[in-house]
C-alpha angles and dihedrals in degrees: 000000000000114000123205127198120241107230132202107241099175140320095300105027141069121194137203130185125235116220108259095226090060090049087049091056089057088057094239097129128078125226092279094058090255126136107257121212130342117305130178131199133201113224115201124185112223098181137252093064096308128122132176120223115200126183107228121213097208138012119224114221 
C-alpha cells in the first residue's frame, strides 16, 4: 500500500498527491506524462478516515 502525505496548501486547504501511474491509467496524461486539459474531481468524506475521489465529466454552473 502506497502512502501519501497530506500537505498544507494555504489557510483553508490541505492537499494530497495522486500517484501519476493511477492518473495515467485514467488517460489524463499526454505522451510526455503531463496532465492534459482541465479536470475536476468531487471529494466526498465517508467517515472514519475515508474519502472517495471521483472524476467528474462536467461542472454545473
